[in-house]
Backbone as JSON Lines, residues from 0, in Angstrom:
{"i":0,"aa":"M","n":[-15.81,-12.72,37.11],"ca":[-14.95,-11.86,36.32],"c":[-14.32,-12.65,35.17]}
{"i":1,"aa":"R","n":[-13.85,-13.86,35.48],"ca":[-13.2,-14.68,34.46],"c":[-14.21,-15.09,33.39]}
{"i":2,"aa":"H","n":[-15.43,-15.41,33.79],"ca":[-16.48,-15.79,32.84],"c":[-16.8,-14.62,31.91]}
{"i":3,"aa":"Q","n":[-16.8,-13.42,32.44],"ca":[-17.08,-12.24,31.64],"c":[-15.98,-12.01,30.59]}
{"i":4,"aa":"A","n":[-14.72,-12.19,30.98],"ca":[-13.6,-12.03,30.04],"c":[-13.67,-13.08,28.94]}
{"i":5,"aa":"T","n":[-14.03,-14.31,29.29],"ca":[-14.17,-15.37,28.3],"c":[-15.32,-15.05,27.35]}
{"i":6,"aa":"S","n":[-16.4,-14.53,27.89],"ca":[-17.54,-14.17,27.07],"c":[-17.18,-13.05,26.08]}
{"i":7,"aa":"V","n":[-16.44,-12.07,26.57],"ca":[-16.02,-10.97,25.69],"c":[-15.09,-11.5,24.61]}
{"i":8,"aa":"A","n":[-14.13,-12.34,24.97],"ca":[-13.19,-12.91,24.0],"c":[-13.94,-13.73,22.95]}
{"i":9,"aa":"N","n":[-14.89,-14.51,23.36],"ca":[-15.67,-15.31,22.41],"c":[-16.48,-14.41,21.48]}
{"i":10,"aa":"S","n":[-17.02,-13.33,22.01],"ca":[-17.79,-12.39,21.2],"c":[-16.91,-11.71,20.17]}
{"i":11,"aa":"V","n":[-15.72,-11.31,20.57],"ca":[-14.78,-10.66,19.65],"c":[-14.38,-11.64,18.55]}
{"i":12,"aa":"L","n":[-14.04,-12.86,18.92],"ca":[-13.65,-13.87,17.94],"c":[-14.79,-14.14,16.96]}
{"i":13,"aa":"H","n":[-15.99,-14.23,17.46],"ca":[-17.16,-14.46,16.61],"c":[-17.32,-13.31,15.61]}
{"i":14,"aa":"N","n":[-17.17,-12.06,16.06],"ca":[-17.31,-10.91,15.18],"c":[-16.21,-10.89,14.12]}
{"i":15,"aa":"I","n":[-14.99,-11.24,14.5],"ca":[-13.88,-11.29,13.53],"c":[-14.16,-12.34,12.47]}
{"i":16,"aa":"L","n":[-14.57,-13.51,12.89],"ca":[-14.84,-14.58,11.92],"c":[-16.02,-14.24,11.02]}
{"i":17,"aa":"Q","n":[-16.98,-13.52,11.54],"ca":[-18.16,-13.14,10.76],"c":[-17.81,-12.09,9.7]}
{"i":18,"aa":"S","n":[-16.88,-11.22,10.0],"ca":[-16.59,-10.11,9.09],"c":[-15.34,-10.34,8.24]}
{"i":19,"aa":"R","n":[-14.77,-11.52,8.24],"ca":[-13.53,-11.74,7.51],"c":[-13.7,-11.61,6.0]}
{"i":20,"aa":"R","n":[-14.85,-11.99,5.46],"ca":[-15.07,-11.87,4.02],"c":[-15.11,-10.4,3.6]}
{"i":21,"aa":"Q","n":[-15.83,-9.57,4.37],"ca":[-15.89,-8.14,4.06],"c":[-14.52,-7.49,4.22]}
{"i":22,"aa":"T","n":[-13.78,-7.89,5.23],"ca":[-12.45,-7.34,5.46],"c":[-11.52,-7.71,4.32]}
{"i":23,"aa":"F","n":[-11.56,-8.95,3.88],"ca":[-10.72,-9.39,2.77],"c":[-11.09,-8.67,1.47]}
{"i":24,"aa":"T","n":[-12.39,-8.5,1.23],"ca":[-12.85,-7.79,0.04],"c":[-12.36,-6.34,0.05]}
{"i":25,"aa":"A","n":[-12.47,-5.68,1.19],"ca":[-12.0,-4.3,1.31],"c":[-10.49,-4.23,1.08]}
{"i":26,"aa":"H","n":[-9.77,-5.19,1.61],"ca":[-8.31,-5.25,1.42],"c":[-7.96,-5.37,-0.05]}
{"i":27,"aa":"V","n":[-8.62,-6.26,-0.76],"ca":[-8.33,-6.48,-2.18],"c":[-8.67,-5.23,-2.99]}
{"i":28,"aa":"V","n":[-9.81,-4.6,-2.7],"ca":[-10.23,-3.41,-3.44],"c":[-9.24,-2.27,-3.22]}
{"i":29,"aa":"Y","n":[-8.87,-2.0,-1.97],"ca":[-7.95,-0.89,-1.7],"c":[-6.54,-1.18,-2.19]}
{"i":30,"aa":"T","n":[-6.1,-2.42,-2.15],"ca":[-4.79,-2.77,-2.7],"c":[-4.79,-2.56,-4.21]}
{"i":31,"aa":"G","n":[-5.84,-2.99,-4.86],"ca":[-5.95,-2.79,-6.31],"c":[-6.01,-1.32,-6.67]}
{"i":32,"aa":"A","n":[-6.79,-0.54,-5.94],"ca":[-6.89,0.89,-6.21],"c":[-5.54,1.58,-5.98]}
{"i":33,"aa":"G","n":[-4.85,1.2,-4.94],"ca":[-3.53,1.77,-4.68],"c":[-2.55,1.44,-5.78]}
{"i":34,"aa":"T","n":[-2.61,0.23,-6.28],"ca":[-1.72,-0.19,-7.36],"c":[-2.03,0.6,-8.63]}
{"i":35,"aa":"V","n":[-3.3,0.75,-8.94],"ca":[-3.71,1.47,-10.14],"c":[-3.27,2.93,-10.08]}
{"i":36,"aa":"V","n":[-3.25,3.51,-8.9],"ca":[-2.86,4.92,-8.75],"c":[-1.35,5.08,-8.63]}
{"i":37,"aa":"L","n":[-0.69,4.24,-7.83],"ca":[0.72,4.45,-7.52],"c":[1.67,4.08,-8.66]}
{"i":38,"aa":"F","n":[1.39,3.04,-9.41],"ca":[2.31,2.65,-10.49],"c":[2.4,3.72,-11.57]}
{"i":39,"aa":"P","n":[1.3,4.29,-12.03],"ca":[1.43,5.38,-13.01],"c":[2.17,6.6,-12.43]}
{"i":40,"aa":"L","n":[1.95,6.9,-11.15],"ca":[2.67,8.02,-10.54],"c":[4.17,7.75,-10.5]}
{"i":41,"aa":"L","n":[4.55,6.52,-10.23],"ca":[5.96,6.15,-10.24],"c":[6.56,6.31,-11.64]}
{"i":42,"aa":"G","n":[5.81,5.92,-12.65],"ca":[6.27,6.1,-14.03],"c":[6.42,7.56,-14.39]}
{"i":43,"aa":"L","n":[5.46,8.38,-13.97],"ca":[5.56,9.82,-14.23],"c":[6.76,10.43,-13.52]}
{"i":44,"aa":"F","n":[7.01,10.01,-12.3],"ca":[8.18,10.5,-11.56],"c":[9.47,10.12,-12.28]}
{"i":45,"aa":"A","n":[9.54,8.91,-12.79],"ca":[10.74,8.47,-13.5],"c":[10.95,9.29,-14.77]}
{"i":46,"aa":"R","n":[9.87,9.56,-15.5],"ca":[9.98,10.37,-16.72],"c":[10.4,11.8,-16.37]}
{"i":47,"aa":"L","n":[9.87,12.33,-15.3],"ca":[10.23,13.67,-14.86],"c":[11.71,13.73,-14.49]}
{"i":48,"aa":"A","n":[12.18,12.72,-13.78],"ca":[13.6,12.67,-13.4],"c":[14.48,12.63,-14.63]}
{"i":49,"aa":"L","n":[14.09,11.85,-15.61],"ca":[14.88,11.75,-16.84],"c":[14.87,13.07,-17.6]}
{"i":50,"aa":"R","n":[13.72,13.69,-17.69],"ca":[13.6,14.96,-18.42],"c":[14.41,16.07,-17.74]}
{"i":51,"aa":"L","n":[14.34,16.12,-16.4],"ca":[15.05,17.17,-15.68],"c":[16.56,16.96,-15.66]}
{"i":52,"aa":"S","n":[17.01,15.74,-15.89],"ca":[18.45,15.47,-15.88],"c":[19.12,15.97,-17.15]}
{"i":53,"aa":"G","n":[18.36,16.05,-18.23],"ca":[18.94,16.48,-19.49],"c":[19.76,15.41,-20.17]}
{"i":54,"aa":"Q","n":[19.7,14.19,-19.7],"ca":[20.45,13.07,-20.28],"c":[19.47,12.1,-20.92]}
{"i":55,"aa":"P","n":[19.92,11.33,-21.92],"ca":[19.01,10.37,-22.55],"c":[18.69,9.17,-21.66]}
{"i":56,"aa":"A","n":[19.54,8.9,-20.67],"ca":[19.3,7.79,-19.74],"c":[19.97,8.12,-18.42]}
{"i":57,"aa":"L","n":[19.5,7.5,-17.36],"ca":[20.06,7.72,-16.02],"c":[20.54,6.41,-15.44]}
{"i":58,"aa":"A","n":[21.67,6.45,-14.76],"ca":[22.16,5.29,-14.02],"c":[21.44,5.24,-12.67]}
{"i":59,"aa":"D","n":[21.55,4.14,-11.99],"ca":[20.9,3.99,-10.69],"c":[21.35,5.08,-9.71]}
{"i":60,"aa":"Q","n":[22.63,5.38,-9.71],"ca":[23.16,6.39,-8.81],"c":[22.58,7.77,-9.13]}
{"i":61,"aa":"D","n":[22.37,8.05,-10.42],"ca":[21.79,9.34,-10.81],"c":[20.35,9.45,-10.32]}
{"i":62,"aa":"I","n":[19.62,8.36,-10.37],"ca":[18.23,8.36,-9.9],"c":[18.19,8.62,-8.4]}
{"i":63,"aa":"V","n":[19.06,7.95,-7.66],"ca":[19.1,8.14,-6.21],"c":[19.51,9.57,-5.89]}
{"i":64,"aa":"Y","n":[20.51,10.09,-6.59],"ca":[20.95,11.47,-6.36],"c":[19.81,12.45,-6.64]}
{"i":65,"aa":"F","n":[19.08,12.24,-7.73],"ca":[17.96,13.12,-8.06],"c":[16.87,13.03,-7.0]}
{"i":66,"aa":"A","n":[16.57,11.85,-6.55],"ca":[15.51,11.67,-5.55],"c":[15.87,12.28,-4.22]}
{"i":67,"aa":"L","n":[17.16,12.28,-3.86],"ca":[17.57,12.8,-2.57],"c":[17.85,14.3,-2.58]}
{"i":68,"aa":"R","n":[17.89,14.92,-3.74],"ca":[18.12,16.37,-3.81],"c":[16.92,17.13,-3.33]}
């Protein structure tokens, strides 16, 4: 039983080490894609908040109040 558990653990470790390059590549691609999508959305949200406030600028408290409404 103990030999079987060691064999399984070694197999899992081997598979993790073998696929680390693909895992890292997928991580970098999805992080980059998320950044490319989320930052413009954040900018659009900020512009929308400013436009809906009717003021030329918003203080930090105004932004929080708008976001929590």
